Backbone as a ProteinNet text record, in pm:
[ID]
protein_1_A
[PRIMARY]
MRVFWQSFVDQTTSAPYMARLAAYLNEIAAPGTSVHVEGITPADRDFGRLSEFRCAIQAVDNGLAAQERGFDAYVMGHFQDPGLYELRSALTIPVIGVGEATLLAASQLGRRLGLVTLDQAFEVWHYEQADRYGLGGRVVHVTGMGCRPEDFSAAFTGDVEAKARMLRDFAVCAQPLVDRGADVVIPAGVLPGLLIASEHGFQIGHAPVVNCAAVALKSAEMWVQLRRLNGTEPSRGPSFALANERARHDFRALVARTRAAEPTR
[TERTIARY]
-13823.1	-13846.6	-13775.6	-13701.2	-13625	-13643.2	-13703.4	-13791.2	-13635.9	-13675.2	-13591.2	-13629.9	-13670.2	-13700.1	-13646	-13654.3	-13616.5	-13680.5	-13574	-13593.2	-13566.9	-13648.1	-13566.1	-13499.2	-13443.4	-13363.2	-13208.8	-13155.2	-12982.9	-12949.8	-12880	-12886.6	-12772	-12714.3	-12675.4	-12702	-12757.9	-12841.5	-12985.3	-13028	-13124.6	-13149.8	-13025.3	-13009.6	-13088.5	-13122.9	-13226.7	-13384.4	-13409.1	-13524.3	-13477.5	-13434	-13332.2	-13352.5	-13272.3	-13260.8	-13360.8	-13511	-13604.9	-13691.3	-13661.5	-13745.5	-13678	-13602.7	-13555.3	-13598.1	-13577.9	-13612.1	-13740.6	-13829.3	-13979.9	-14026.8	-13981.5	-14035.4	-13989.1	-13889.6	-13817.8	-13910.1	-13933.5	-14039.9	-14177.1	-14233.8	-14368	-14375.7	-14264	-14277.3	-14293.2	-14375.4	-14367.9	-14250.3	-14287.1	-14160.9	-14111.5	-13983.8	-13923	-13863.7	-13932.4	-13948.9	-13820.6	-13724.7	-13625.8	-13608.6	-13623.8	-13648	-13484.7	-13462.8	-13311.1	-13392.1	-13305.4	-13351.6	-13266.6	-13311.2	-13179.7	-13222.2	-13115.8	-13124.6	-13068.1	-13076.3	-13020.6	-12947	-12851.8	-12740.6	-12706.9	-12753.2	-12805.6	-12962.9	-12984.4	-13128.5	-13252.9	-13377.8	-13469.2	-13495.9	-13352.7	-13370.5	-13415.8	-13456.8	-13493.9	-13637.3	-13745.8	-13876.8	-13921.9	-13951.9	-14009.2	-13978.3	-14064.6	-14031.3	-13883.7	-13828.7	-13629.9	-13589.2	-13607.1	-13563.7	-13604.8	-13770.8	-13806.9	-13813.2	-13765.7	-13736.5	-13592.1	-13482.5	-13330.9	-13318.7	-13403	-13407.7	-13478.3	-13554.4	-13628.5	-13525.4	-13440	-13358.6	-13284.2	-13223.8	-13140.1	-13194.2	-13307.6	-13462.8	-13433.9	-13475.4	-13488.3	-13334.4	-13258.4	-13123.6	-13111.8	-13159.9	-13102.9	-13203.5	-13327.2	-13438.3	-13380.3	-13279.3	-13247.9	-13112.3	-13100.8	-12945.3	-12996.2	-13158.9	-13192.2	-13218.4	-13283.4	-13296.2	-13171.1	-13123.7	-12961.1	-12965.9	-12926.9	-12870.3	-12975.6	-13092.7	-13194.4	-13308.3	-13324.9	-13406.7	-13613.7	-13652.2	-13822.7	-13911.3	-13900.8	-14010.8	-13894.3	-13977	-13933.2	-14083.6	-13969	-14094.1	-14038.8	-14123.1	-14051.5	-14129.7	-14023.6	-14069	-14061.6	-14119.1	-14141.6	-14308.1	-14379.4	-14491.3	-14555.9	-14482.3	-14535.4	-14544.3	-14431.2	-14387.8	-14337.7	-14238	-14173.9	-14111.1	-14182.7	-14051.5	-14130.2	-14270.6	-14288.4	-14352.5	-14396.2	-14422.6	-14272.1	-14204.5	-14096.4	-13993.1	-14045.8	-13964.7	-14071.6	-14198.8	-14251.1	-14281.8	-14205.7	-14190.1	-14035.6	-13933.6	-13812.5	-13823	-13877.6	-13835	-13958	-13933	-13965.3	-14038.2	-13985	-13980.8	-14138.4	-14257.4	-14326.2	-14276.6	-14326.3	-14275	-14380.1	-14383.5	-14543.6	-14463.2	-14553.1	-14563.9	-14644.3	-14562.2	-14575.8	-14727.9	-14721.1	-14844.3	-14963.9	-14927.1	-15063.9	-15055.5	-15041.1	-15090.8	-15170.9	-15155.5	-15147.5	-15351.5	-15313.3	-15442.4	-15568.9	-15536.3	-15593.8	-15614.9	-15567.8	-15604.8	-15712.9	-15683.7	-15757.8	-15874.2	-15895.2	-16035.1	-16144.4	-16067	-16179.4	-16202.4	-16157.3	-16186.6	-16263.5	-16321.8	-16375.4	-16399.7	-16501.7	-16553.5	-16445.1	-16376.3	-16359.1	-16239.6	-16103	-15976.7	-15928.5	-15858.2	-15762	-15637.8	-15521.6	-15375.3	-15326.5	-15251.6	-15126.8	-15041.7	-14911.2	-14769.1	-14680.2	-14619.3	-14460.2	-14466.2	-14477.2	-14447.1	-14567.3	-14660.8	-14696.7	-14669.2	-14545.2	-14470.2	-14544.2	-14600.3	-14636.8	-14785	-14880.4	-15015.8	-15048.5	-14983.9	-15038.7	-14988.5	-14907.9	-14855.6	-14945.2	-15008.6	-15097.5	-15200.3	-15278.1	-15378.5	-15376.2	-15238	-15225.4	-15223.7	-15186.1	-15122.9	-15309.2	-15388.5	-15521.1	-15576.4	-15574.7	-15637.6	-15555.2	-15458.1	-15355.6	-15409.2	-15422.4	-15482.1	-15605.4	-15718.8	-15840.6	-15914.5	-15852.3	-15948.6	-15911.3	-15939.9	-15928.1	-16065.9	-16213.7	-16261.8	-16323.1	-16204.7	-16206.3	-16174.9	-16035.8	-16003.8	-16080.3	-16057.6	-16143.1	-16046.5	-15895.1	-15828.6	-15684.9	-15617.5	-15447.6	-15368.6	-15307.8	-15237.7	-15141.1	-15016.8	-14852.7	-14864.2	-14771.8	-14704.5	-14658.2	-14547	-14437.7	-14307.9	-14265.1	-14191.9	-14060.6	-13950.7	-13862.3	-13812.6	-13786.1	-13695	-13669.4	-13552.8	-13470.3	-13581.4	-13683.3	-13752.5	-13797.7	-13840.8	-13853.8	-13774.4	-13618.9	-13523.9	-13485.5	-13514.5	-13545.1	-13656.3	-13777.6	-13869.3	-13807.1	-13741	-13734.6	-13600.5	-13503.3	-13417.5	-13491.8	-13564.2	-13676	-13714.5	-13698.9	-13737.6	-13919.8	-13950.5	-14076.7	-14159.5	-14124.5	-14169.8	-14190.8	-14033.4	-14041.1	-14161.6	-14170.7	-14251.2	-14369.8	-14425	-14575.7	-14604.8	-14495.1	-14523.3	-14539.5	-14496.5	-14524.1	-14648.6	-14712.5	-14810.5	-14930.2	-14892.8	-15029	-14986.1	-14870	-14886.2	-14952.9	-14922.7	-14984.9	-15123.9	-15205.4	-15361.9	-15384	-15328	-15365.9	-15360.8	-15305.8	-15302.3	-15425.9	-15447.2	-15525.1	-15690.5	-15744.6	-15856.4	-15964.3	-15848.9	-15974.4	-16025.5	-15937.3	-15971.7	-16096.2	-16082.4	-16200.8	-16320.5	-16314.3	-16456.6	-16475.4	-16402.6	-16456.2	-16526.8	-16491.4	-16546.9	-16483	-16358.2	-16252.9	-16305.8	-16322.6	-16358.1	-16288.4	-16127.4	-15975.9	-15872.1	-15770.8	-15708.1	-15567.9	-15433.9	-15336	-15232.3	-15157.2	-15029.5	-14943.5	-14915.8	-14879.1	-14742.1	-14653.4	-14502.2	-14494.6	-14386.3	-14370.6	-14290.5	-14210.7	-14211.3	-14311	-14422.6	-14527.5	-14606.2	-14568	-14691.7	-14554.5	-14450.9	-14371.2	-14385.2	-14452.1	-14392.5	-14528.1	-14645	-14811.8	-14808.8	-14693.6	-14715.3	-14735.2	-14638.5	-14644.8	-14792	-14939.5	-14986.1	-15159.9	-15166.1	-15265.5	-15357.9	-15497.3	-15608.1	-15564.6	-15505.4	-15475.4	-15601.6	-15662.2	-15779.5	-15735.8	-15819.8	-15856.5	-16008.6	-16068	-16205.9	-16257.5	-16348	-16398.6	-16300.7	-16197.5	-16124.3	-16004.9	-16000.4	-15842.1	-15740.9	-15652.5	-15486.9	-15468.6	-15435.3	-15359	-15189.5	-15137.9	-15018.8	-14980.1	-14884.6	-14830.5	-14703.1	-14629.9	-14540.6	-14592.9	-14669.3	-14735.7	-14815.2	-14872.4	-14933.6	-14867.6	-14749.1	-14668.5	-14575.6	-14537.7	-14474.6	-14598.6	-14669.3	-14772.8	-14855.5	-14845.6	-14854.8	-14753.7	-14663.1	-14518	-14515.8	-14522.4	-14571	-14653	-14785	-14942.5	-14873.3	-14785.2	-14787.1	-14677	-14587.3	-14498.3	-14539.4	-14630.4	-14712.3	-14787.9	-14834.6	-14964.8	-14898.5	-14811.3	-14662.7	-14634.9	-14582.7	-14544.1	-14723.9	-14775.9	-14907.6	-14948.5	-14981	-15072.4	-14938.5	-14833.2	-14785.3	-14814.8	-14925.9	-14949.6	-14899.2	-14842.8	-14754.4	-14849.2	-14791.2	-14819.8	-14889.9	-14958.7	-14971.2	-14891.9	-14818.6	-14721.7	-14774.7	-14909.1	-14951.1	-14921.6	-14944.1	-14915.9	-14895.9	-14947.9	-14944.2	-14821.3	-14714.7	-14606.8	-14548	-14480.1	-14435.1	-14307.3	-14231	-14123.7	-14052.1	-13926.1	-13794.3	-13707.4	-13649.4	-13556.7	-13417.7	-13349.3	-13225.6	-13135.1	-13156.3	-13082.1	-13106.5	-13257.7	-13302.7	-13269.9	-13243.7	-13212.9	-13044.6	-12970.5	-12861.3	-12811.6	-12846.9	-12822.5	-12859.4	-12989.9	-13030	-12928.1	-12903.2	-12814.1	-12622.6	-12585	-12483.5	-12500.1	-12629.2	-12577.1	-12610.2	-12673.3	-12644.8	-12483.5	-12461.1	-12322.4	-12235.2	-12224.9	-12158	-12158.6	-12321.4	-12348.5	-12249.7	-12290.7	-12255	-12090.2	-12031.4	-11930.7	-11860.4	-11915.5	-11862.6	-11867.6	-12035.9	-12078.9	-11991.5	-11966.5	-11875.2	-12078.2	-12076.1	-12176.6	-12167.8	-12223.2	-12231.5	-12313.4
4020.2	4027.4	3918.9	3939.2	3865.4	3887.6	3706.4	3691.4	3602.3	3700.8	3609.4	3570	3415.3	3303.2	3273.7	3299.4	3262.6	3127.2	3028.6	2886.4	2898.8	2789.3	2816.6	2671.4	2637	2462.7	2478.5	2391	2405.6	2324.6	2482	2443.9	2337	2281.5	2136.9	1994.4	2009.7	1919.9	1871.2	1979.8	1961.4	1978.4	1970.4	1983.9	1903.6	1809.3	1763.4	1869	1872	1947.2	2094.3	2136.3	2278.6	2307.7	2166.1	2178.2	2176.5	2083.5	2041.4	2146.3	2299	2341.4	2504.3	2505	2588	2589.5	2436.1	2407.1	2462.3	2336.1	2361.4	2549.5	2561.3	2728.3	2845	2812	2879.3	2800.9	2667.8	2560.7	2643.8	2750	2747.5	2911	2974.5	3121.5	3170.4	3308.6	3373.1	3396.4	3410.7	3453.8	3587.5	3572.8	3684.9	3651.2	3595.2	3570.2	3469.3	3492	3426.3	3382.7	3285.9	3298.1	3205.9	3304.7	3274.3	3251.8	3095.9	3037.9	3022.7	3031.3	3097.4	3017.3	2927.8	2862.9	2976.6	2906.8	2926.6	2836.3	2874.3	2801.8	2818.5	2768.9	2641.2	2680	2568.5	2556.8	2570.1	2604.5	2598.8	2427.6	2407.9	2272.1	2233.5	2338.4	2268.4	2352.3	2277.6	2362.3	2395.4	2538.3	2603.5	2750.2	2831.6	2983.5	3026.7	2982.8	3078.6	3007.9	2922.2	2857.5	2966.7	2989.3	3080.6	3226.6	3248.8	3368	3424.3	3337.5	3355.7	3338.5	3226.5	3247.5	3378.7	3374.1	3501.9	3639.3	3704.9	3778	3742.5	3666.9	3604.4	3634.3	3623.3	3619	3794.5	3832.3	3977.7	4030.3	4062.2	4076.5	4040.4	3920.1	3860	3967.4	4025.4	4062.4	4208.9	4258.8	4381.3	4387.8	4283.1	4231.7	4238.9	4157.1	4148.5	4273.5	4352.6	4463.1	4539.9	4530.1	4604.1	4546	4457	4323.1	4345.8	4453.8	4416	4389	4311.9	4190.5	4255.6	4257.8	4305.2	4211.7	4144.7	4080.6	3985.3	4009.7	3914.9	3788.7	3659.6	3582.5	3477.6	3533	3470.8	3290	3215.9	3065.3	2994.8	3050.8	2968.9	2979.8	2888.4	2885.9	2950.3	2976.7	3014.9	3189.5	3216.1	3377.9	3456.2	3384.5	3481.8	3563.1	3673.7	3808.5	3884.2	3783	3904.7	4008	4073.8	4251.2	4288.6	4223.7	4374.4	4356.1	4246.6	4247.8	4359.4	4317.3	4444.6	4602	4589.2	4727.4	4781.4	4710.4	4744.7	4721.2	4678.7	4684.4	4732.1	4817.2	4877.5	4764.4	4678.7	4589.2	4482.8	4454.4	4354	4197.4	4248.2	4064.3	3997.4	3815.3	3767.9	3686.2	3626.9	3514.7	3420.8	3329.8	3226	3129.6	3164.3	3121.1	3208.1	3407.1	3447.8	3448.7	3426.3	3439.3	3280.5	3193.3	3103.9	3027.4	3105.4	3103.1	3223.5	3330.9	3378	3338.1	3255.4	3168.1	3101	3028.1	2907.5	2948.3	3085.1	3149.2	3168.6	3113.3	3178.1	3067.2	2954	2779.8	2713.8	2754.1	2666	2827.6	2745.4	2824.5	2744.3	2634.7	2550.3	2519.3	2568.7	2501.1	2395.6	2304.2	2201.8	2229.2	2242.6	2264.9	2112.8	2043.2	1970.3	2024.7	2045.3	2097.7	1946.9	2019.5	1913.8	1854	1935	1888.4	1934.9	1869.7	1952.6	2040.2	2075.6	2201.9	2286.3	2335	2429.7	2448.5	2360.5	2348	2504.5	2559.6	2637	2774.6	2792	2879.7	2862.3	2757.3	2831	2864.4	2824.1	2895.4	3053.8	3047.8	3216.6	3294.9	3258.6	3276.6	3333.2	3230.9	3226.2	3339.4	3417.1	3469.9	3634.5	3553.5	3748	3781.8	3650.8	3742	3696.8	3720.5	3752.2	3649	3476.8	3349.4	3238.1	3296.1	3179.4	3136.4	3147.9	3087.7	3033.5	3009.5	2944.7	2812.6	2817.1	2689	2616.9	2475.4	2350.6	2290.6	2275.2	2166.3	2191.3	2164.1	2203.2	2031.2	1975.8	1850.8	1862.6	1711	1760.4	1617.4	1585.1	1467.7	1408.8	1468.9	1397.1	1347.8	1489	1423.2	1588.4	1529.3	1643.6	1681.5	1811.4	1823.5	1712.2	1650.5	1572.6	1417.1	1425	1293.8	1315.9	1402.1	1432.3	1432.6	1372.3	1442.6	1258.2	1204.2	1061.3	1118.8	1132.7	1223.1	1291.8	1405.6	1539.1	1461.4	1331.4	1246.3	1198.9	1177.7	1062.8	951.2	903.8	779.7	790.9	707.2	681.5	648.6	541.1	447.6	507.8	642	713.1	859.1	872.2	984.6	959.5	825	793.7	738.2	676.8	703.5	795.7	934.4	1021.7	1103.4	1053.2	1079.9	1050.8	910.2	853.1	878.2	913.3	987.2	1091.2	1224.9	1321.2	1275	1182	1215.9	1112.7	1060.4	995.7	1065.2	1194.4	1298.7	1386.2	1419.9	1505.9	1440.2	1343.5	1301.7	1303.2	1303.8	1307.2	1481.1	1603.7	1697.7	1718.4	1659.7	1684.9	1580.5	1514.5	1417.5	1489.7	1636.9	1704.7	1857.4	1881.9	1975.9	2029.4	1991.9	2074.9	2056.4	2173.6	2167.9	2224.9	2231.7	2294.4	2259.8	2198.1	2131	2175.1	2266	2318.2	2252.5	2258.4	2189.7	2279.5	2308.4	2418	2404.9	2412.3	2415.7	2364.7	2437.8	2461	2300.1	2247.7	2056.2	1979.7	1964.2	1918.3	1986.6	2116.9	2182.5	2120.7	2161.6	2089.4	1946.2	1861.2	1734	1692.3	1782.4	1777.1	1845	1887.5	2037.7	1931.9	1788.9	1721.2	1629.9	1661	1581.1	1667.4	1682	1761.5	1731.3	1840.1	1820	1720.9	1779.3	1673.8	1712.8	1615	1639.1	1507.8	1560.3	1461.8	1431.1	1366.4	1341	1477.5	1586.8	1651.4	1789.9	1767.5	1902.1	1955	2043.5	2044.3	2068.8	2011.5	2036.6	2186.4	2316.8	2371.8	2361.4	2388.6	2412.9	2557.8	2597.3	2678.1	2714.2	2675.3	2683.1	2791.6	2666.7	2769.2	2956.8	2899.6	3059.6	3152.8	3139.5	3217.7	3294.9	3219	3250.8	3313.4	3318.6	3382.3	3485.7	3520.9	3605.9	3739.8	3692.8	3759.7	3802.9	3778.8	3838.5	3878.8	3864.7	3959.3	4097.4	4105.5	4246.6	4278.4	4218.6	4323.4	4393.5	4295.7	4342.6	4484.8	4495.5	4554.5	4727.4	4668	4803.2	4867.9	4825.3	4804.9	4942.9	4866.9	4931.7	5021.6	5057.4	5111.9	5199	5142.3	5210.5	5214.1	5011	5007.2	4956.7	4992.8	4918.4	4870	4869.4	4889.7	4969.6	4978.3	5110.1	5125.2	5234	5318.7	5389.1	5351.2	5442	5317.4	5286.7	5231.6	5043	5038.8	4874.5	4826.7	4937	4902.7	4997.5	5108.8	5217.9	5191.7	5221.7	5244.7	5235.6	5173	5204.4	5289.1	5371.4	5494	5376.7	5520.8	5458	5393.8	5474.2	5461	5313.8	5315.6	5161.7	5024.1	5062.1	4934.3	4936.1	5041.1	5088.6	4974	5017.9	4947.6	4814.4	4747.1	4639.3	4531	4604.2	4502.7	4505.1	4610.5	4589.9	4491.2	4476.1	4395	4238.1	4198.8	4115.4	4073.7	4167.6	4146.6	4120.1	4167.5	4179.9	3983.9	3988	3834.4	3763.2	3772.5	3696.2	3639.1	3769.2	3741.9	3718.6	3724.8	3659.8	3513.3	3443.2	3325.2	3239	3098.7	3041.1	2924.5	2878.1	2786.5	2667.3	2618.2	2483.4	2374.7
-1459.4	-1331.9	-1267	-1130.4	-1092.8	-920.3	-833.7	-718.6	-652.1	-534.2	-401.6	-341.4	-327.5	-229.9	-126.1	27.9	128.1	197.3	160.7	256.5	378.7	471.2	633.5	616.2	500.7	513.3	472.9	482.2	474.2	336.9	246.2	120.1	100.7	195	185.6	177.7	328.8	373.8	343.1	234.1	183.2	76.7	23.1	-138.6	-250.4	-211.3	-341.7	-314.7	-213.9	-191.3	-304.3	-237.1	-294.8	-461.2	-521.4	-659.1	-711.1	-629.1	-723	-717.4	-573.9	-565.8	-660.1	-703.4	-762.3	-942.7	-960.3	-1086.2	-1111	-998.3	-1027.2	-1045.2	-963.4	-944.3	-1092.8	-1119.7	-1304.3	-1375.3	-1371	-1459.3	-1491.3	-1342.7	-1353	-1421.3	-1377.9	-1328.9	-1499.5	-1516.3	-1607.2	-1698.6	-1842.2	-1936.2	-1871.9	-1872.3	-1791.4	-1683.6	-1609.8	-1474.9	-1392.2	-1346.3	-1273.9	-1177.9	-1069.4	-920.5	-867.3	-739.3	-681.1	-552.9	-541.4	-396.8	-274.3	-181	-77.8	29.3	102.7	208.4	362.1	458.8	572.3	634.5	691.6	755	918.7	1035.2	1051.1	1021.5	971	909.4	1038.2	1036.1	1123.6	1177	1247.4	1259.5	1346.2	1443.3	1627.4	1614.9	1558.7	1561	1711.7	1681	1821.8	1762.5	1853	1864.3	1836.1	1916.4	1945.6	1787.3	1707.3	1625.8	1515.5	1489.7	1398.6	1447.7	1545.1	1528	1459.8	1526.1	1492.3	1354.5	1261.7	1142.8	1073.1	1122.1	1080.7	1096.8	1187.5	1139.6	1056.3	1019.1	905.6	790.2	753.9	669.2	618	748.3	730.9	631.6	709.3	683.5	531.1	483.6	316.9	262.6	280.5	253.2	172.1	315.1	232.2	139.3	189.1	79.9	-33.7	-87.4	-203.2	-256	-207.2	-227.9	-370.6	-253.1	-257.5	-405.3	-417.4	-526.9	-664.9	-630.2	-776.7	-767.4	-663.1	-691.6	-660.5	-748.9	-790.4	-693.6	-613.8	-524.1	-439	-300.3	-208.9	-111.9	-139.3	-99.3	7.7	144.2	286.9	227.1	200.3	143.4	285.3	367.2	474.6	561.4	570.1	540.5	653.8	766	942.7	892.9	790.3	789.6	921.4	951.7	1028.9	1014.5	1078.1	993.2	886.7	837.1	739	747.7	845.7	884.1	916	924	976	822.5	730.5	570.8	542.7	525.8	487	493.9	634.5	618.6	618.5	601.4	579.7	433.4	363.1	208.3	106.5	7.4	-84	-191.1	-196	-316.9	-221.4	-348.9	-258.9	-214	-111.7	2.5	18.5	-20.8	-42.8	73.4	136.1	257	193.1	184.5	119.2	238.1	347.5	434.8	436.5	391	407.8	277.9	169.6	-8.2	-52.8	48.6	62.2	100.1	236.5	289.7	243.8	201.5	171.3	17	-62.2	-195.9	-146	-96.2	-51	26.5	94	113.5	23.2	-140.2	-218.7	-302.3	-265.3	-266.7	-194.9	-88.5	23.6	149	202.6	332.7	455.7	486.2	562.8	532.6	594.3	554.6	639.2	578.1	693.7	641.9	745.3	712.8	803	699	707.6	750	851.1	873.9	893.1	894.4	913.5	1031.9	1143.1	1276.3	1339.7	1425.5	1581.7	1629.5	1618.5	1725.6	1636.1	1498.2	1497.7	1447.2	1492.1	1492	1525.7	1632.8	1757.9	1674	1582.3	1524.7	1423.6	1340.9	1235.1	1247.5	1372.4	1459.6	1429	1464.8	1498	1383.5	1290	1126.3	1102.2	1131.4	1073.3	1135	1278.2	1374.1	1274	1291.2	1217.4	1106.4	1013	878.9	807.5	947.5	982.1	952	929.5	879.3	1007	1129.5	1232.6	1230.3	1176.3	1188.5	1085.5	998	853.9	861.3	972	979.5	1031.8	1017.8	1077.1	1197.1	1098.2	1201.9	1138.1	1219.9	1207	1240.6	1116.6	1192.2	1129.4	1242	1166.8	1135.6	1015.1	986.1	1026.4	1146.1	1199.3	1138.3	1062.1	988.5	982.5	932.6	911.2	800.3	755	614.3	511	554.5	501.2	468.3	548.8	478.2	379.5	331.9	133.8	127.8	119.4	-6.5	-78.8	-8.4	-153.6	-261.4	-194.8	-287.2	-376.2	-385.4	-457	-571.3	-538.8	-599.9	-700.1	-740	-804	-753.6	-640.7	-564.4	-597.9	-685.1	-712.6	-600.9	-469	-398.8	-290.6	-254.1	-127.6	-139.2	-304.7	-310.3	-324.3	-339.3	-353.5	-185.3	-109	41.1	122.6	64.1	144.6	123.1	-50.1	-47.9	27.5	73.4	100.6	266.1	330.5	442.5	436.2	350.3	324	352.1	237.3	221.4	364.7	452.2	537.5	648.4	671.7	737.1	720.8	567.6	533.3	539.3	531.2	512.4	629.5	784	889.2	882.8	818.3	829.5	730.6	625.8	508.6	597.5	667.6	770.6	865.9	912.2	1017.7	950.2	808.7	737.2	669.6	662.8	564.5	400	324.9	178.6	157.8	181.6	106.6	248.8	154.8	197.8	174.5	258.6	204.5	290.5	225.3	312.6	329.4	479.8	546.4	568.6	458.5	431.1	290.4	232.5	90.1	55.8	137.7	168.4	116.4	184.2	171.2	7.6	-5.6	-113.8	-248.4	-176.9	-352	-400.6	-270.7	-335.8	-348.1	-362.1	-445.6	-580.5	-605.2	-740.2	-864.4	-822.3	-965	-995.9	-901.8	-900.9	-958.8	-1049.3	-1123.4	-1086.5	-1035.8	-965.8	-872.7	-791.7	-638.2	-588	-487.3	-395.8	-268.4	-202.7	-51.5	-50.4	-156	-133.7	-232.5	-169.8	-247.1	-233	-115.1	-100.2	-214.2	-283.8	-353	-266.2	-315.3	-221.3	-277.7	-168.7	-235.4	-301.7	-395.1	-419.6	-371.6	-222.6	-176.3	-269.4	-318.3	-400.8	-518.4	-568.8	-751.1	-656.8	-559.2	-462.2	-482.3	-397.8	-323.6	-490.5	-594.6	-685.6	-762.9	-802.8	-918.7	-832.2	-644.3	-583.7	-619.9	-605.8	-617	-773.5	-870.1	-1021.8	-1041.5	-929.1	-987.8	-867.2	-772.3	-680.6	-776.7	-811.3	-865	-1005.3	-1099	-1186.1	-1149.9	-1054.4	-1038.5	-1002.4	-927	-864.1	-984.1	-1048.7	-1226.8	-1312.8	-1270.7	-1318.9	-1270.7	-1165.7	-1048.6	-946.5	-896.2	-779.2	-661.7	-667.2	-521.6	-455	-339.9	-234.2	-118.6	-19.4	122.7	190.1	294.2	373.2	403.6	427.9	528.5	617.5	657.1	799.5	873.9	1003.5	1126.5	1099.3	1006	964.4	937.5	806.9	724.1	758.7	820	854.7	750.2	693.1	631.6	736.6	787.2	829.9	792.1	874.2	810.3	778.1	706.9	626	830.6	864.5	1022.2	1093.4	1081.5	1127.4	1084	947.6	855.8	853.7	870.3	924.4	1029.6	1092.6	1234.7	1278.7	1194.1	1190.9	1146.3	1009.7	887.9	1032.7	1101.1	1130.2	1258.9	1336.5	1462.7	1369.4	1297.4	1227.1	1193.7	1093.2	1073.4	1182.9	1285	1426	1435.2	1485.7	1485.1	1470	1295.9	1195.9	1217.6	1242.2	1231.5	1408.2	1492.4	1558.7	1613.7	1570.2	1605.2	1489	1512.8	1423.6	1415.5	1267.2	1217.2	1316.9	1363.6	1439.1	1386.3
[MASK]
+++++++++++++++++++++++++++++++++++++++++++++++++++++++++++++++++++++++++++++++++++++++++++++++++++++++++++++++++++++++++++++++++++++++++++++++++++++++++++++++++++++++++++++++++++++++++++++++++++++++++++++++++++++++++++++++++++++++++++++++++++++++++++++++++++++++++

């Protein structure tokens, strides 16, 4: 099984994170599963809707290419899941969103969910996500750590003090969520998710902290297996009607023209 994992960070500027993520995912993958991690350039460097939309367009194009290259599943490895429904309507292989999979998994561990995201700019996005997935009433609060992807680099290069500091910062942000009633804590981003991945049984008070990276990969493996067993695919009715060949061609042609005309800045 081959899994394509789309990250929204740059392969070069966040090299320690990308290397650690790829190593971790392939370490925990089931026997016979390999994971390819792909970045985006320019990365999601200006937190906001327009930047998310721009990266989503690239992510959809990469998904179409990944399917052509024979990958068995696609993971939207950006917790906000921009372009997730468009990807699901464009591809025939399973498409998993880290945010969607993690929120649904966390809802099985407790009734009230608290999310710790990278930046306050994403708070409203996560509330909208929860509403979209039918879990709006289960989210107690969302809080931002006030950091950027590069702030995690030292922790992923083996700097023990940097990792301990980031874990303390995460716990400081998460504790008020538990105080307000959350009984599950979700790192709303693969960066903080990977940070806590090595902390076995990590909790904030009584609340388990969900490893979103592991949840997303295991969801991908599960849906590939279920598709092979039962032929189970998304509804091709109004929710995720499959785009025809012309629609896919037009989309890829538009992205190709844009990439050829616009130099990387």
